[in-house]
C-alpha positions in Angstrom: 0.0 0.0 0.0 1.1 3.6 -0.6 2.2 5.1 2.7 0.9 8.7 3.0 3.4 11.3 4.3 6.1 8.6 4.8 9.2 10.2 6.5 12.6 8.6 7.3 14.0 9.7 10.6 15.4 6.9 12.8 12.3 5.0 11.8 9.8 5.2 9.0 6.6 6.9 10.0 3.5 7.1 7.9 -0.2 7.9 8.2 -3.1 5.4 7.9 -6.8 5.6 8.2 -7.7 4.0 11.5 -11.5 4.1 11.0 -14.0 5.3 8.5 -17.4 5.8 10.0 -20.7 6.5 8.3 -22.5 8.9 10.7 -26.2 9.1 10.1 -27.3 10.7 13.5 -27.7 14.3 12.3 -29.9 16.0 9.8 -27.3 15.5 7.1 -25.3 12.2 7.0 -21.5 12.4 7.0 -18.5 10.3 6.7 -15.9 10.7 9.5 -12.3 9.5 9.0 -9.9 9.0 11.8 -6.3 9.0 11.0 -3.3 7.6 12.9 0.4 8.2 12.6 2.5 5.0 12.8 6.0 5.0 13.9 7.8 1.6 13.8 10.8 1.6 16.3 12.7 -1.7 16.3 10.3 -4.4 17.4 7.8 -1.9 18.7 5.2 0.2 17.0 3.9 3.5 18.3 0.5 4.5 17.0 -1.0 8.0 17.7 -4.4 9.5 16.6 -3.3 12.5 14.6 -6.3 13.5 12.5 -10.0 13.5 12.2 -11.8 14.6 9.0 -15.4 15.0 8.1 -17.1 14.7 4.8 -20.6 16.0 5.0 -23.1 14.8 2.4 -23.6 17.1 -0.5 -24.9 15.8 -3.9 -22.3 17.8 -5.9 -19.2 16.1 -4.2 -17.3 13.6 -6.3 -14.3 11.9 -4.8 -11.2 11.4 -7.0 -10.1 7.8 -6.8 -6.5 6.9 -5.9 -4.6 3.8 -6.7 -3.8 2.5 -3.1 -0.5 0.8 -4.4 1.0 3.9 -6.0 -0.8 6.8 -4.5 -1.6 8.2 -8.0 -5.0 9.4 -9.2 -6.7 6.9 -11.4 -8.6 9.5 -13.4 -11.9 8.2 -12.1 -14.1 9.5 -9.4 -16.9 8.3 -7.0 -19.9 10.5 -6.6 -20.8 11.0 -3.0 -24.3 9.6 -3.7 -22.6 6.3 -4.7 -20.4 6.4 -1.6 -23.5 6.8 0.7 -25.2 3.9 -1.2 -22.2 1.7 -0.6 -22.1 2.5 3.1 -25.8 2.0 3.5 -25.6 -1.3 1.6 -22.8 -2.5 3.9 -25.0 -1.7 6.9 -28.0 -3.5 5.4 -25.9 -6.5 4.4 -24.2 -6.8 7.8 -27.5 -7.0 9.6 -28.3 -10.4 8.1 -24.8 -11.7 7.1 -23.9 -15.0 8.7 -20.2 -15.9 8.3 -19.5 -19.5 7.2 -18.7 -21.9 9.9 -15.0 -22.8 9.8 -14.5 -26.3 10.8 -11.6 -27.0 13.1 -9.0 -29.5 11.8 -9.0 -32.9 13.5 -6.5 -33.4 16.2 -4.0 -36.2 15.6 
């Protein structure tokens, strides 16, 4: 994956989305993104919450799509209406989804 704002110091730090939340509690739905900075130090990892961003619903918003491997724009975009449809669909699907039962291997 492309590491956003990667910096070399004594370690390599980068930013990652910790959580993306569809918030439908207000008059206008919004997407909230929580961002962490990750700093690997030897065999330890320090993770700090360093950002919170809000994308309120507006029908004119179109989100440019980025290749997660290269960080480059793909030239395509996702209308916010489609994003909201995806988020709502995930919600509706998860209410009835039953994960398959994973059978444990037999013990010798």
